[in-house]
C-alpha positions in Angstrom: 42.1 -131.8 -65.7 43.3 -128.5 -63.3 41.9 -125.7 -65.8 43.8 -123.0 -62.7 46.8 -122.0 -62.5 48.3 -122.1 -59.0 51.5 -120.3 -59.9 55.4 -121.7 -60.2 56.6 -122.6 -57.3 60.7 -122.4 -56.4 61.3 -125.7 -57.8 59.8 -125.4 -60.8 62.0 -122.9 -62.2 65.1 -123.9 -64.1 67.9 -121.9 -64.9 68.0 -120.6 -68.6 64.1 -120.4 -68.6 62.3 -117.9 -71.0 59.1 -117.2 -69.8 56.7 -115.1 -72.2 54.3 -113.2 -70.0 50.6 -112.4 -70.7 49.0 -110.4 -71.3 49.7 -107.9 -73.2 48.6 -104.4 -72.3 47.9 -100.9 -74.1 48.8 -97.8 -72.0 46.5 -94.7 -72.2 46.5 -91.1 -71.3 44.6 -93.0 -68.2 47.7 -94.8 -67.1 48.5 -91.2 -66.2 46.1 -89.4 -64.5 45.8 -92.8 -62.2 49.3 -92.8 -61.6 49.0 -88.9 -60.4 46.1 -89.6 -58.7 48.1 -92.2 -56.4 51.3 -90.3 -56.2 52.0 -87.0 -55.7 53.9 -87.2 -59.2 54.5 -83.6 -60.7 57.4 -83.9 -62.7 56.8 -81.6 -65.7 57.7 -83.8 -68.5 55.3 -86.2 -67.7 52.5 -84.2 -66.9 52.8 -81.5 -70.0 52.5 -82.5 -73.5 54.2 -78.8 -74.1 56.5 -78.9 -71.9 57.8 -82.1 -73.1 57.6 -81.2 -76.6 60.4 -77.8 -75.4 62.1 -80.4 -74.8 62.2 -82.4 -78.0 60.0 -85.1 -77.5 56.9 -85.7 -79.5 54.9 -85.5 -76.5 54.4 -86.2 -72.7 55.5 -90.0 -72.3 53.8 -92.3 -69.0 55.8 -91.4 -66.1 58.5 -94.0 -66.1 57.8 -95.6 -63.5 54.3 -96.0 -64.6 56.0 -97.8 -67.4 57.8 -99.8 -64.7 54.8 -100.7 -63.0 52.8 -102.1 -66.2 56.0 -104.8 -66.9 56.4 -105.5 -63.8 52.7 -106.4 -63.3 52.9 -108.8 -66.3 55.5 -110.6 -64.5 53.9 -111.6 -61.3 51.9 -114.4 -62.2 54.6 -115.7 -63.8 57.6 -115.5 -61.2 56.5 -113.8 -57.9 52.9 -114.9 -57.3 54.5 -117.7 -54.9 56.6 -114.7 -53.2 57.4 -113.9 -50.2 59.4 -110.9 -50.5 60.7 -109.2 -53.3 64.4 -108.9 -52.8 66.2 -106.1 -55.1 67.0 -104.9 -58.5 70.0 -104.2 -60.7 71.1 -103.7 -64.2 67.9 -101.6 -64.9 67.5 -99.2 -68.1 64.6 -97.4 -69.4 65.8 -97.6 -73.5 63.0 -95.5 -75.3 60.0 -93.5 -74.3 56.9 -95.0 -73.6 54.2 -93.2 -74.8 49.8 -93.1 -74.9 48.6 -95.8 -77.3 51.5 -98.2 -77.2 51.1 -102.1 -76.2 53.4 -103.3 -73.3 54.5 -106.8 -72.9 57.3 -108.5 -71.3 59.5 -111.5 -71.1 62.0 -112.8 -68.3 64.6 -115.2 -68.5 66.1 -117.4 -65.5 69.4 -116.2 -64.7 70.0 -117.4 -61.3 69.0 -120.0 -58.8 69.7 -120.8 -54.8 67.8 -122.8 -52.4 67.6 -121.2 -49.0 69.4 -122.8 -45.8 65.5 -123.4 -44.3 64.7 -125.7 -47.5 61.4 -123.9 -48.0 62.1 -121.4 -49.9 64.8 -120.9 -52.9 65.8 -116.6 -54.4 65.0 -116.7 -58.0 66.8 -113.9 -60.2 65.1 -113.0 -63.9 66.1 -110.5 -65.8 63.3 -108.7 -67.5 62.4 -106.5 -71.0 59.3 -104.7 -71.6 58.5 -105.1 -75.3 56.0 -102.5 -77.2 54.2 -103.1 -80.2 56.7 -102.9 -82.5 59.0 -105.6 -80.6 61.4 -102.8 -79.3 62.8 -103.0 -75.7 61.2 -100.4 -74.1 63.2 -101.2 -70.6 64.8 -104.4 -69.0 65.9 -105.0 -65.1 67.2 -107.9 -63.1 65.3 -108.7 -60.0 65.8 -111.2 -57.2 62.4 -112.3 -55.3 62.5 -115.4 -52.4 60.0 -117.7 -53.5 58.3 -120.6 -52.0 58.7 -124.4 -52.6 56.1 -126.4 -52.7 57.1 -129.9 -52.3 59.6 -129.7 -49.9 61.1 -132.8 -51.0 61.8 -131.5 -54.1 65.9 -131.5 -54.7 67.9 -128.4 -54.5 69.4 -127.2 -57.6 73.0 -126.4 -58.1 73.1 -123.2 -56.8 73.5 -119.9 -59.3 74.2 -116.4 -58.6 74.8 -113.8 -61.0 77.6 -111.5 -61.7 75.6 -108.5 -61.7 76.8 -104.4 -62.7 77.3 -102.4 -59.7 76.5 -99.1 -61.2 75.8 -98.5 -64.3 77.5 -95.9 -66.3 76.8 -93.1 -68.3 77.4 -95.1 -71.7 75.4 -97.6 -70.7 72.1 -95.0 -70.3 69.7 -94.6 -73.3 68.9 -90.8 -73.9 65.3 -90.4 -75.5 66.1 -89.6 -78.9 65.8 -85.3 -79.4 66.0 -84.8 -75.7 67.1 -81.5 -75.5 67.3 -79.0 -72.2 68.9 -76.2 -73.9 65.5 -73.7 -73.8 64.6 -75.3 -70.2 61.9 -73.6 -67.7 63.3 -73.7 -64.4 59.8 -71.3 -63.8 57.6 -74.0 -65.0 59.5 -76.9 -64.0 59.0 -75.4 -60.0 62.5 -74.9 -59.1 65.2 -73.0 -60.1 68.2 -75.8 -58.7 70.0 -77.6 -62.0 72.9 -80.1 -62.3 75.6 -77.9 -61.6 74.1 -76.4 -58.5 74.5 -80.1 -57.1 77.5 -81.3 -55.5 79.2 -85.2 -54.6 77.8 -86.2 -51.3 74.8 -83.5 -51.0 72.3 -84.8 -49.0 68.4 -83.4 -49.4 65.5 -83.8 -46.7 62.6 -83.9 -49.1 60.6 -82.8 -45.4 57.1 -84.3 -47.4 55.6 -87.2 -46.1 52.5 -89.3 -46.9 50.8 -91.8 -45.4 50.3 -95.1 -46.5 46.3 -96.0 -47.4 45.1 -99.0 -47.5 42.4 -98.3 -50.2 45.6 -96.7 -52.2 47.6 -99.7 -52.5 44.6 -102.3 -53.6 43.7 -99.6 -56.3 47.6 -99.4 -57.1 48.1 -103.5 -57.4 44.8 -103.8 -59.7 45.8 -100.8 -61.9 49.2 -102.5 -62.1 47.5 -105.9 -62.5 49.9 -107.3 -59.8 48.5 -110.2 -58.0 51.0 -111.4 -55.9 48.9 -113.1 -52.8 50.7 -110.9 -50.3 49.3 -108.0 -51.2 46.3 -108.2 -52.0 45.1 -111.5 -49.9 45.3 -111.0 -45.8 45.1 -114.8 -45.1 47.9 -115.1 -47.2 50.4 -114.1 -44.0 50.2 -115.4 -40.7 49.9 -111.7 -39.2 47.0 -111.0 -41.2 48.3 -107.6 -42.9 49.0 -107.4 -46.7 52.3 -106.1 -47.5 52.2 -102.9 -49.6 53.6 -103.6 -52.8 57.3 -102.7 -53.3 57.4 -100.3 -56.0 54.1 -98.5 -54.7 56.8 -97.5 -52.2 59.3 -96.5 -54.9 56.5 -94.3 -56.7 55.8 -92.8 -53.3 59.3 -92.1 -52.7 60.0 -90.7 -56.2 57.2 -89.0 -56.1 58.3 -86.7 -52.8 61.8 -86.1 -53.5 60.4 -83.7 -56.3 60.6 -81.1 -53.3 64.5 -80.7 -53.5 64.7 -82.4 -57.3 61.9 -81.3 -59.4 64.5 -81.1 -62.1 65.6 -84.5 -61.7 62.7 -85.3 -64.7 63.8 -88.6 -66.3 65.0 -92.0 -64.8 67.1 -93.4 -66.7 69.2 -96.3 -65.1 68.5 -98.5 -61.6 71.7 -99.4 -60.4 70.3 -101.0 -57.7 67.7 -101.5 -55.0 66.8 -103.2 -51.8 63.6 -103.2 -50.2 65.0 -102.6 -46.7 62.0 -103.7 -44.4 58.5 -104.4 -45.4 56.0 -101.6 -45.4 52.0 -101.8 -44.3 49.1 -99.4 -44.3 49.2 -96.8 -41.8 52.9 -95.8 -41.8 53.8 -92.2 -43.2 56.5 -92.4 -45.7 59.1 -89.9 -46.0 62.4 -89.2 -48.4 65.5 -88.3 -48.2 68.2 -88.9 -51.1 72.0 -88.4 -51.6 73.9 -87.1 -54.6 76.5 -89.8 -55.4 77.7 -89.3 -58.8 77.0 -86.5 -62.0 78.1 -87.0 -65.6 78.3 -84.9 -68.8 75.9 -86.4 -71.7 76.1 -85.9 -75.1 72.4 -84.8 -75.2 71.9 -80.8 -75.5 72.0 -79.8 -72.1 71.3 -82.0 -70.6 73.8 -83.9 -67.3 72.9 -87.3 -65.7 72.7 -87.3 -62.0 73.4 -90.6 -60.1 71.0 -90.2 -56.6 70.3 -92.3 -53.6 66.6 -92.2 -53.1 65.9 -93.7 -49.4 62.3 -93.9 -48.2 62.1 -94.6 -43.8 58.7 -94.9 -42.2 60.1 -92.5 -39.4 63.5 -91.7 -37.3 66.2 -88.3 -38.6 66.7 -87.9 -42.0 69.9 -89.2 -43.2 70.4 -92.7 -40.8 70.5 -95.6 -42.9 72.4 -98.5 -41.2 72.9 -99.5 -38.1 76.8 -100.1 -36.5 76.2 -103.8 -37.1 75.6 -103.0 -41.1 72.3 -103.8 -41.0 69.4 -101.4 -42.1 67.6 -99.5 -39.5 63.8 -101.2 -38.4 62.9 -97.5 -40.4 64.4 -97.7 -43.9 62.3 -99.3 -46.2 63.6 -98.7 -49.1 67.1 -98.0 -50.5 67.2 -97.3 -54.1 70.3 -96.2 -56.3 69.4 -94.5 -59.3 70.3 -92.7 -63.1 68.5 -89.3 -63.5 68.2 -86.9 -66.6 68.8 -83.0 -65.7 69.2 -79.6 -67.7 72.7 -78.6 -66.6 
């Protein structure tokens, strides 16, 4: 009897399947230190316990995207080990801050299946929830993945593509208990721009760039326990290149957005996201943002801002799609998210 696990292929998924992912992981300050070593992340709320306490939190949480990567990594052996590509995200919500000492685990439900016309791959839609040691849901999101078939003769399932909310309302967002920006220190945060200073439709070129390094990406995939073959096995792709984990690009772009959005402190909602083109080591990632919406919240001094974050490997800022409506080849990421910012 085989003891090893080759991972699920497209024909192995059934609509309604619930997958309990191994292995729970207790996070510590080490995750924060390594996250800040991998990315130029410096939002004050996640960098300073004192800044977090002045903002009404007990201490600085683990970076929102670091918590996302931990949960995401739990799902890879069951969802995307044999993936061709991770295609997109929707309905993402950060429901509770994750603190050092919390233990995270993940569970996913298959909510959609659609075989591709080539008969060799199919798209799997899952809703994933990350839970802490108290069985509280700390985050949830939907993602869809293109997965290889192992048995090409396996019958195609009835296609089911879930209807997903395109944009979360501000009422859907979970604001951490106690969060209060009324005494926010803009000097320590790094910029003076507050919620009221941003206008709908405003575009921000974040100016800086970071060249993606193979070694850093390998550290990141191991840190997040991301075992997808396309990320670490150079023999898995015909071109012999290791595909950069899309979350690595998300974190890099988010870190770059500090220059111009230093006070967009917490990501609390993910409306949608697309990895528009593959990223490989050696590419230099730059980023720009567009303000899509702004809403007041019930928390003192806290506003919600909806942002489009675009990561590119070149070209002029603010260029997104060609005349054919398709993403330009240099566009790596198109992410639509809600963040919390002092008013």
